[in-house]
C-alpha positions as CSV (number, residue, x, y, z in Angstrom):
1,P,20.9,-12.3,-34.4
2,V,18.7,-15.2,-36.0
3,K,15.2,-14.5,-36.5
4,L,12.9,-17.1,-34.9
5,D,10.2,-18.3,-37.5
6,K,6.9,-17.2,-36.2
7,N,5.2,-20.7,-38.0
8,I,6.9,-22.6,-35.5
9,I,5.0,-23.6,-32.5
10,I,6.6,-24.6,-29.2
11,D,4.4,-26.7,-27.5
12,Y,6.8,-28.6,-25.1
13,I,10.3,-28.1,-24.1
14,T,13.1,-29.3,-21.5
15,L,14.1,-27.0,-18.8
16,P,17.7,-27.5,-19.9
17,K,16.7,-26.2,-23.6
18,L,14.5,-23.3,-22.0
19,L,17.5,-22.3,-19.8
20,E,19.9,-22.6,-22.8
21,R,17.7,-20.2,-25.0
22,L,17.7,-18.0,-21.6
23,V,21.1,-17.3,-21.8
24,E,21.5,-17.8,-26.0
25,S,22.2,-13.8,-26.8
26,S,22.8,-14.4,-30.7
27,Y,19.0,-14.8,-31.4
28,S,16.2,-12.4,-31.7
29,W,14.2,-14.5,-29.2
30,S,16.5,-14.0,-26.4
31,D,14.7,-11.3,-25.0
32,F,11.2,-13.0,-24.9
33,Y,12.9,-15.9,-23.3
34,Q,14.4,-13.5,-20.8
35,T,10.8,-12.6,-19.4
36,S,9.4,-16.1,-20.1
37,V,11.6,-17.5,-17.5
38,L,12.1,-15.0,-14.8
39,Y,8.4,-14.7,-14.8
40,T,7.4,-18.1,-14.3
41,Y,10.9,-20.1,-12.9
42,D,8.9,-20.6,-9.8
43,L,7.1,-23.3,-11.4
44,Y,10.0,-25.5,-12.4
45,I,13.3,-24.1,-10.5
46,T,14.5,-22.7,-7.0
47,A,16.0,-19.1,-7.3
48,Q,19.0,-20.4,-6.1
49,N,19.7,-22.9,-8.9
50,L,18.8,-20.4,-11.3
51,L,21.3,-17.7,-10.3
52,L,24.0,-20.3,-10.1
53,Y,23.1,-21.6,-13.5
54,L,23.9,-17.8,-14.7
55,I,27.0,-17.8,-12.9
56,L,28.4,-20.8,-14.5
57,R,27.6,-19.5,-18.0
58,Y,29.1,-16.4,-17.0
59,F,32.6,-18.2,-16.1
60,E,32.0,-20.8,-19.2
61,P,35.5,-21.9,-20.4
62,E,37.2,-20.9,-23.6
63,P,37.2,-23.6,-26.5
64,L,40.5,-25.4,-26.8
65,H,42.7,-25.7,-30.1
66,M,42.3,-22.0,-31.3
67,T,45.4,-20.0,-32.4
68,A,45.4,-17.1,-31.0
69,S,43.9,-14.6,-33.6
70,E,40.7,-16.9,-33.3
71,L,40.7,-17.2,-29.5
72,K,40.9,-12.8,-29.6
73,V,38.0,-12.6,-31.8
74,Y,36.3,-15.9,-29.8
75,R,36.7,-13.3,-26.8
76,N,35.5,-10.2,-28.1
77,E,32.4,-11.3,-30.1
78,V,31.2,-14.5,-28.1
79,I,32.5,-14.6,-24.6
80,K,32.0,-10.6,-24.2
81,R,28.2,-10.8,-25.5
82,S,27.5,-13.8,-23.2
83,K,28.8,-12.2,-20.0
84,L,27.1,-9.0,-20.9
85,H,23.7,-10.8,-21.7
86,V,24.1,-12.9,-18.2
87,L,25.0,-9.4,-16.3
88,R,21.7,-7.9,-18.1
89,I,19.2,-11.1,-17.4
90,I,20.2,-10.6,-13.5
91,T,19.9,-6.9,-13.1
92,F,16.6,-7.3,-15.1
93,W,15.5,-10.3,-12.5
94,I,16.6,-7.7,-9.6
95,E,14.7,-4.8,-11.2
96,E,11.4,-7.0,-11.8
97,R,11.5,-9.2,-8.7
98,R,13.0,-7.7,-6.0
99,G,10.7,-9.8,-3.3
100,D,12.7,-12.9,-4.4
101,F,16.1,-10.9,-3.2
102,M,14.6,-9.7,0.0
103,R,13.0,-12.9,1.2
104,N,15.6,-15.5,0.3
105,P,19.0,-14.7,2.2
106,E,20.8,-17.7,0.0
107,V,20.2,-15.7,-3.0
108,I,21.7,-12.3,-1.9
109,I,24.9,-14.4,-0.6
110,I,25.2,-15.9,-3.7
111,L,25.1,-12.8,-5.6
112,N,27.5,-11.1,-3.0
113,T,29.8,-14.2,-3.5
114,F,30.0,-13.7,-7.6
115,L,30.2,-9.6,-7.5
116,D,33.3,-10.0,-5.0
117,L,34.8,-12.3,-7.1
118,V,34.3,-10.4,-10.6
119,L,34.2,-6.8,-9.8
120,P,38.3,-6.8,-9.4
121,L,38.6,-8.6,-12.4
122,E,36.8,-6.1,-14.7
123,K,38.1,-3.0,-14.2
124,E,37.2,-1.1,-17.6
125,G,35.0,-1.7,-20.9
126,E,31.5,-2.5,-21.1
127,I,31.4,-5.4,-19.1
128,N,32.6,-3.0,-16.1
129,E,30.0,-0.8,-16.8
130,A,27.5,-3.5,-16.8
131,L,28.6,-4.7,-13.7
132,K,28.6,-1.5,-12.1
133,V,24.8,-1.3,-12.6
134,L,24.2,-4.6,-11.5
135,S,26.1,-3.6,-8.3
136,A,23.6,-0.5,-7.7
137,A,20.9,-3.0,-8.1
138,H,22.2,-5.0,-5.6
139,E,23.1,-2.2,-3.2
140,E,19.4,-1.0,-3.3
141,V,18.0,-4.4,-2.8
142,S,20.1,-4.9,0.3
143,Q,19.5,-1.7,1.6
144,K,15.9,-2.0,1.4
145,T,16.3,-5.6,2.9
146,M,18.3,-4.1,5.9
147,K,15.3,-1.4,6.2
148,H,12.6,-4.0,6.1
149,K,14.3,-6.1,9.0
150,R,14.9,-3.2,11.2
151,K,11.3,-2.5,10.9
152,L,10.5,-6.1,11.8
153,S,12.8,-5.8,14.5
154,D,11.5,-2.7,16.3
155,K,8.0,-4.0,15.7
156,A,9.2,-7.4,17.5
157,D,10.7,-4.8,20.5
158,L,7.5,-2.7,20.6
159,H,5.5,-6.1,21.4
160,I,7.9,-7.3,23.5
161,T,8.2,-4.2,25.5
162,H,4.3,-3.6,25.7
163,H,3.6,-7.4,26.7
164,A,6.0,-6.9,29.6
165,N,4.8,-3.5,30.8
166,S,1.3,-5.1,30.3
167,C,2.3,-8.2,32.9
168,S,3.9,-6.1,35.2
169,G,1.2,-3.4,35.4
170,T,2.7,-0.4,34.2
171,K,0.9,2.0,32.2
172,P,1.6,2.9,28.9
173,D,4.6,6.3,28.7
174,T,2.7,9.2,29.0
175,S,6.1,11.2,29.5
176,L,4.8,14.0,26.6
177,I,1.7,14.7,28.5
178,T,2.8,14.6,31.8
179,R,5.4,17.1,31.0
180,V,3.0,19.7,29.5
181,I,0.8,19.1,32.0
182,S,3.6,19.3,34.7
183,A,4.9,22.5,33.0
184,T,1.3,24.3,33.0
185,T,0.6,23.7,36.7
186,D,3.9,24.7,37.7
187,S,3.6,28.0,35.9
188,L,0.5,28.6,37.5
189,N,1.3,27.9,40.9
190,S,4.7,30.2,40.6
191,F,2.2,33.2,40.9
192,H,1.7,34.6,44.6
193,A,-1.6,35.1,46.0
194,K,-1.2,39.0,45.8
195,D,-0.9,39.1,41.9
196,E,-4.0,39.8,40.0
197,M,-5.0,36.5,38.2
198,P,-8.0,36.7,35.5
199,M,-10.5,33.6,36.1
200,I,-8.4,30.3,35.6
201,R,-10.1,27.0,34.3
202,Q,-8.9,24.0,36.0
203,V,-5.9,22.3,34.8
204,P,-6.7,19.0,33.2
205,S,-5.3,15.9,34.7
206,V,-3.7,13.1,33.0
207,S,-6.6,10.7,33.2
208,D,-9.0,13.7,31.7
209,L,-6.5,14.4,28.9
210,R,-6.6,10.6,27.6
211,A,-10.5,10.9,28.2
212,K,-10.9,13.8,25.4
213,P,-9.6,14.9,22.6
214,F,-6.6,17.8,22.5
215,N,-8.8,20.2,21.1
216,D,-11.8,20.2,23.4
217,L,-8.9,20.6,26.1
218,F,-6.5,22.8,24.8
219,I,-9.4,25.7,25.0
220,P,-8.4,29.4,26.3
221,F,-8.0,29.2,30.2
222,I,-8.8,32.8,30.5
223,S,-12.6,33.7,30.8
224,K,-12.9,36.5,28.3
225,N,-16.7,36.6,28.5
226,D,-16.6,37.1,32.0
227,S,-19.8,39.6,33.1
228,T,-18.5,40.4,36.5
229,P,-16.6,43.8,36.2
230,S,-13.4,43.4,37.7
231,S,-10.2,46.0,37.9
232,H,-8.7,43.6,35.3
233,S,-11.2,43.2,32.7
234,S,-9.4,46.2,30.7
235,K,-6.1,44.0,30.5
236,L,-8.4,40.9,29.1
237,T,-8.9,42.6,25.7
238,E,-5.5,43.5,25.1
239,P,-2.9,41.1,23.1
240,L,-0.7,39.4,25.5
241,S,2.6,40.6,24.3
242,N,1.3,44.0,25.5
243,R,0.7,43.2,29.1
244,S,3.4,44.1,31.4
245,R,4.6,43.4,34.6
246,G,7.1,45.3,36.7
247,G,6.9,48.0,34.0
248,Q,8.6,45.5,31.0
249,T,6.7,44.9,27.7
250,S,8.3,41.5,26.9
251,P,6.5,38.7,25.9
252,K,8.8,36.3,27.8
253,N,7.2,37.8,30.7
254,C,3.8,36.9,29.5
255,R,2.1,34.9,32.3
256,F,0.3,32.7,29.6
257,G,2.4,32.6,26.7
258,F,2.7,28.8,27.6
259,F,-1.2,28.2,27.0
260,A,-0.8,30.0,23.3
261,A,2.1,27.5,22.8
262,A,0.2,24.7,24.0
263,Q,-3.0,25.4,21.5
264,A,-0.6,26.1,18.9
265,K,1.0,22.7,19.3
266,F,-2.1,20.5,19.7
267,K,-4.4,21.7,16.5
268,P,-7.8,20.0,16.1
269,I,-7.6,16.3,15.0
270,Y,-8.2,15.8,11.3
271,D,-10.9,13.6,11.1
272,F,-14.0,12.4,8.5
273,N,-16.0,15.3,8.8
274,A,-12.9,17.8,7.5
275,M,-12.1,15.1,4.7
276,F,-15.9,15.5,3.8
277,E,-15.3,19.4,3.3
278,E,-12.7,18.5,0.8
279,D,-12.7,18.7,-2.7
280,S,-13.5,15.4,-4.5
281,E,-10.8,15.5,-6.9
282,K,-8.5,16.3,-4.4
283,I,-9.7,13.1,-2.7
284,A,-9.5,10.9,-5.4
285,R,-5.8,12.3,-6.5
286,Y,-4.5,11.2,-2.9
287,L,-6.4,7.9,-2.9
288,T,-4.7,7.3,-6.5
289,A,-1.0,8.1,-5.2
290,I,-1.6,6.2,-2.2
291,D,-3.3,2.8,-3.7
292,Y,-0.6,3.0,-6.6
293,K,1.9,2.4,-3.9
294,Y,0.2,-0.3,-2.9
295,F,-0.4,-1.8,-6.2
296,S,2.8,-1.8,-7.7
297,K,4.6,-3.5,-4.8
298,I,2.9,-6.3,-5.1
299,D,5.9,-9.1,-6.9
300,V,4.9,-11.5,-9.5
301,S,6.1,-14.1,-7.4
302,E,3.6,-13.8,-4.9
303,L,0.8,-14.9,-7.4
304,L,2.7,-17.9,-8.6
305,N,2.4,-21.5,-6.9
306,K,-0.7,-19.8,-5.8
307,R,1.6,-18.6,-2.4
308,W,-1.7,-16.2,-1.2
309,I,-3.8,-19.2,-0.6
310,K,-1.6,-20.4,2.0
311,N,-1.6,-19.4,5.6
312,D,1.8,-17.8,5.6
313,R,1.6,-14.2,4.9
314,S,5.3,-13.7,4.9
315,E,5.3,-15.2,1.4
316,C,3.2,-12.7,0.1
317,P,3.8,-9.7,2.4
318,Y,2.8,-6.9,-0.5
319,Y,-0.2,-8.7,-1.6
320,W,-1.7,-8.9,1.9
321,R,-1.2,-5.2,2.6
322,Y,-3.0,-4.6,-0.6
323,V,-5.7,-7.2,0.8
324,D,-5.7,-5.3,4.4
325,R,-5.8,-1.7,2.7
326,F,-9.1,-2.8,0.6
327,N,-10.8,-4.2,3.2
328,S,-10.0,-1.9,5.9
329,F,-11.3,1.2,3.9
330,C,-14.3,-0.7,2.6
331,S,-15.3,-1.6,5.9
332,W,-14.3,2.2,7.1
333,I,-16.7,3.6,4.5
334,Q,-19.6,1.3,5.6
335,Y,-18.8,2.3,9.1
336,I,-19.3,5.9,8.2
337,V,-22.2,5.9,6.5
338,L,-24.1,3.4,9.0
339,S,-23.1,5.8,11.9
340,Q,-25.0,8.7,10.5
341,D,-28.4,9.6,12.4
342,S,-30.5,10.3,9.5
343,L,-31.3,8.9,6.0
344,K,-30.6,12.1,4.3
345,R,-27.1,12.4,5.9
346,R,-26.2,8.5,4.6
347,V,-27.2,9.4,1.3
348,E,-25.0,12.9,1.0
349,I,-22.1,10.8,2.1
350,T,-22.5,8.1,-0.2
351,A,-23.2,10.4,-3.6
352,K,-19.5,12.3,-1.9
353,F,-18.0,8.6,-2.0
354,V,-19.8,8.0,-5.4
355,E,-18.3,11.1,-6.6
356,V,-14.7,10.4,-5.7
357,G,-15.2,7.0,-6.9
358,L,-16.1,8.2,-10.7
359,I,-13.4,10.8,-10.3
360,C,-11.1,8.1,-9.9
361,L,-12.4,5.9,-13.0
362,R,-12.5,8.4,-15.5
363,Q,-10.2,10.9,-14.7
364,Y,-7.1,8.7,-13.3
365,N,-8.0,5.0,-14.5
366,N,-7.8,4.5,-10.6
367,H,-9.8,0.9,-10.7
368,S,-8.7,0.3,-7.4
369,S,-9.5,3.1,-5.1
370,S,-12.9,3.2,-7.3
371,H,-13.8,-0.6,-6.4
372,Y,-13.4,-0.6,-2.7
373,I,-15.9,2.4,-2.7
374,F,-18.4,0.5,-5.0
375,A,-17.9,-2.9,-3.0
376,A,-18.7,-0.8,0.3
377,I,-21.8,1.2,-1.6
378,S,-22.7,-2.1,-3.4
379,A,-23.5,-3.8,0.3
380,L,-25.3,-0.9,1.6
381,N,-27.7,-0.7,-1.1
382,K,-28.3,-4.7,-1.1
383,F,-29.1,-3.8,3.2
384,E,-31.3,-1.3,2.0
385,V,-30.3,1.4,4.4
386,I,-29.5,4.0,1.6
387,T,-32.0,5.0,-1.5
388,M,-30.3,6.3,-4.8
389,Q,-32.5,8.7,-6.9
390,D,-31.7,10.6,-10.0
391,Q,-28.1,11.6,-10.6
392,L,-26.6,9.3,-7.7
393,L,-28.2,6.3,-9.1
394,A,-26.9,6.8,-12.7
395,D,-23.2,7.3,-11.2
396,Y,-23.8,4.0,-9.4
397,E,-24.6,2.3,-12.1
398,E,-21.6,3.4,-14.0
399,L,-19.8,2.1,-11.3
400,N,-21.7,-1.0,-11.2
401,K,-21.1,-2.0,-14.9
402,T,-17.5,-1.6,-14.5
403,F,-16.9,-3.8,-11.4
404,I,-19.9,-6.4,-11.6
405,V,-18.6,-10.0,-11.9
406,A,-20.1,-12.0,-13.9
407,E,-18.9,-15.5,-15.8
408,S,-17.4,-13.4,-18.7
409,F,-15.5,-11.0,-16.0
410,L,-12.0,-12.4,-17.4
411,I,-12.9,-11.9,-21.1
412,S,-14.5,-8.7,-20.9
413,Y,-12.1,-6.7,-18.2
414,K,-8.7,-8.6,-20.3
415,E,-10.3,-6.3,-23.2
416,I,-10.9,-3.2,-20.9
417,C,-7.0,-3.9,-19.5
418,S,-5.6,-4.3,-23.3
419,T,-7.0,-1.1,-24.1
420,M,-6.4,0.7,-20.9
421,K,-3.4,3.6,-21.2
422,A,-0.9,3.5,-18.5
423,P,-0.8,5.2,-15.6
424,A,-3.3,3.3,-14.2
425,I,-4.6,1.1,-11.8
426,P,-6.3,-2.1,-12.9
427,N,-8.5,-4.0,-11.0
428,F,-6.5,-6.3,-9.3
429,N,-9.2,-8.9,-8.7
430,F,-8.8,-9.5,-12.6
431,F,-5.0,-10.8,-12.4
432,L,-5.8,-12.8,-9.3
433,K,-8.6,-14.7,-10.7
434,S,-6.2,-14.8,-13.9
435,F,-3.1,-16.4,-12.1
436,L,-5.8,-18.8,-10.0
437,K,-7.3,-19.9,-13.5
438,L,-4.1,-20.9,-15.2
439,Q,-2.5,-22.5,-12.0
440,D,-5.4,-24.0,-10.4
441,G,-5.4,-28.0,-10.8
442,V,-2.6,-27.7,-13.4
443,V,0.6,-29.6,-13.9
444,F,3.4,-27.9,-15.8
445,T,5.5,-31.1,-16.5
446,T,5.0,-33.9,-18.4
447,K,6.5,-37.3,-20.0
448,L,5.8,-37.6,-23.9
449,A,6.5,-41.3,-23.2
450,E,6.2,-43.6,-20.6
451,S,9.7,-45.2,-21.0
452,S,11.3,-41.2,-21.1
453,Q,13.4,-40.7,-18.8
454,H,12.8,-36.6,-19.5
455,S,10.1,-34.4,-18.1
456,Y,8.9,-31.6,-20.6
457,L,7.5,-28.3,-19.7
458,K,4.1,-27.4,-21.1
459,F,5.3,-24.3,-22.9
460,P,1.9,-22.4,-23.8
461,L,0.9,-22.4,-20.4
462,L,3.9,-20.9,-19.2
463,V,3.6,-18.4,-22.3
464,L,0.1,-17.4,-20.9
465,I,1.4,-16.7,-17.3
466,H,4.5,-15.0,-18.5
467,D,1.3,-12.4,-20.8
468,T,-0.6,-11.9,-17.8
469,S,2.9,-11.3,-15.5
470,K,4.0,-8.6,-17.8
471,E,0.7,-6.8,-18.1
472,M,0.4,-6.3,-14.6
473,R,4.1,-5.2,-14.7
474,R,3.3,-2.7,-17.5
475,F,0.8,-1.2,-14.9
476,Q,3.0,-1.2,-12.3
477,K,6.2,0.5,-13.8
478,A,4.1,3.3,-15.2
479,R,4.2,5.9,-12.5
480,Y,1.6,9.1,-11.9
481,E,4.2,11.4,-12.6
482,N,1.8,14.6,-13.0
483,I,0.2,13.9,-9.5
484,K,0.7,16.7,-7.3
485,M,0.4,16.1,-3.4
486,S,2.4,16.7,-0.6
487,K,2.9,13.8,2.3
488,N,2.8,16.4,5.1
489,D,-0.7,17.5,3.8
490,E,-3.2,16.3,6.7
491,L,-5.8,14.9,3.9
492,Y,-2.6,12.7,2.5
493,K,-2.1,11.5,6.1
494,F,-5.7,10.7,7.1
495,L,-6.5,8.6,3.8
496,K,-3.3,6.3,3.8
497,K,-3.5,5.3,7.9
498,E,-5.4,7.7,10.1
499,Y,-8.9,7.2,8.8
500,K,-8.2,4.3,11.4
501,R,-8.0,6.4,14.3
502,G,-11.1,7.1,16.3
503,V,-13.1,4.4,14.4
504,P,-14.2,1.7,17.4
505,L,-13.4,-1.7,15.1
506,H,-10.5,-3.5,14.2
507,L,-10.2,-3.0,10.7
508,E,-7.5,-5.4,10.1
509,N,-9.9,-8.2,11.3
510,R,-12.1,-9.0,8.8
511,E,-14.5,-11.5,10.8
512,E,-15.0,-9.1,13.7
513,T,-15.5,-5.8,11.4
514,L,-18.3,-7.7,9.4
515,N,-19.9,-8.6,12.5
516,K,-20.0,-5.3,14.0
517,I,-20.8,-3.7,10.7
518,N,-24.0,-6.4,10.3
519,K,-24.9,-5.4,13.9
520,M,-24.8,-2.0,12.7
521,V,-27.1,-2.5,9.3
522,H,-29.7,-4.1,11.9
523,Q,-29.6,-1.3,14.2
524,V,-30.1,1.4,11.4
525,K,-33.3,-1.0,9.7
526,E,-34.7,-1.2,13.1
527,K,-34.7,2.4,13.7
528,Q,-35.8,3.0,10.1
529,N,-38.9,0.6,10.5
530,K,-40.0,2.2,13.6
531,Y,-40.0,5.7,11.8
532,Y,-41.8,4.3,8.8
533,N,-44.2,2.3,10.9
534,F,-45.3,5.2,13.2
535,F,-45.8,7.3,10.1
536,G,-47.8,4.3,8.7
537,A,-45.3,3.7,5.8
538,K,-44.6,0.2,4.3
539,S,-41.8,-1.2,6.6
540,F,-38.7,-2.0,5.1
541,T,-37.9,-5.6,5.2
542,T,-34.7,-6.7,7.3
543,K,-32.2,-8.9,4.9
544,H,-29.7,-11.0,6.8
545,N,-26.1,-11.1,5.9
């Protein structure tokens, strides 16, 4: 391959010349142009036109006026290499930017047509192997696209059903709860009055079951602590399996076997108190595994043309999922801290979260989870609803030095990213600010002369966007292979989604959540002021957000 002269600096380039460099496989810089174009093409060409251009280059015609031997050499050395290069470009495109194919049905149709046409023609050789790899990548994207559409369809059907039920006045489906209570009631009523029965607590109704958590309702229905002597008191201390009826000692004839099964089925709900007792390293490990998935799915295309600023969330679905996760977990931490009755308890919980954030930062290079922990604690610290001393203050300052947003944030964090070893989850705010700075108010095309009919691309700007995109993809592709976890673990389920359960906040609604958090802050500060005023201490000053 021809080596690129490093002394040559390209300031401007036309679109045809850039695409020509992309498909030219005989130069050493072809890989650079491959990533440069595929990471930045949104700024100057559509996905459909780029794919059509690559397909046209795949079917490039053979030159005329060649002898049979010359044509054979040309096919083996030029056409074959060119076709392989085009197929690898499209495969790389699918692997790096799947969102382009998942959100754009026209691109999928074009690629389908191309594969249906080419696959029967190339039955063996390197081209056939390259086509198989491309076809497998295409099939994977197609399946994910169908899965995503089914999810959207199911959500739409659920919304329509819920709306229809609410309009018709019907209540939500409680078939499982109803069956449990009906079976329980029937099993109790099936006994005759003459049978000896231990003291039975009243079976809860459906409304009671909705109002209370399962672990409060499914308590033992047999009163073992009854102080009143009775003829059957000796039976209550025996295991259920040993009690007999009609001379048989079979568990099937046990009167209250159903209640034991019900209690085993409805376990106590895993909540924050259970999470608080978990080891901090385990919490940090699970947060890293969860937040890595949110970060790794963000597509480069979502950060080009400032798509995230638009009101249409469908253009940046994975970006908004990451943002919603960040905001909801940050608000949840603030709610948990503010809902505590005493300052001592608030400080204990704050220390726990700060410890988790530091483990994420030090042990897992996880700047995402530690960032929203810092954001939540930093706001509470400014509101003066918590106090920090000694070790807690030192740990908080370490987080503060990492995430403080100053004028030199982009420069300082760029140095951190360049030295950060993958796997890692960098601070996404850095990439967002970098993409905004590179695109805000920038025009990527220009005319070198007023009379010129050709527009030129500002190549150095494209290279900067390419470098930023490539750096982000470096972290997204490096998986945490050594993290041990189970998706069936209650802690994993809680940290991923169920932390929202039981919180009287709509965490996805940022404005509503902030208003309620502010009200809680004022309530806590009023309580603090009353306490300190009563004991003659200096009153806390109320800060309004």
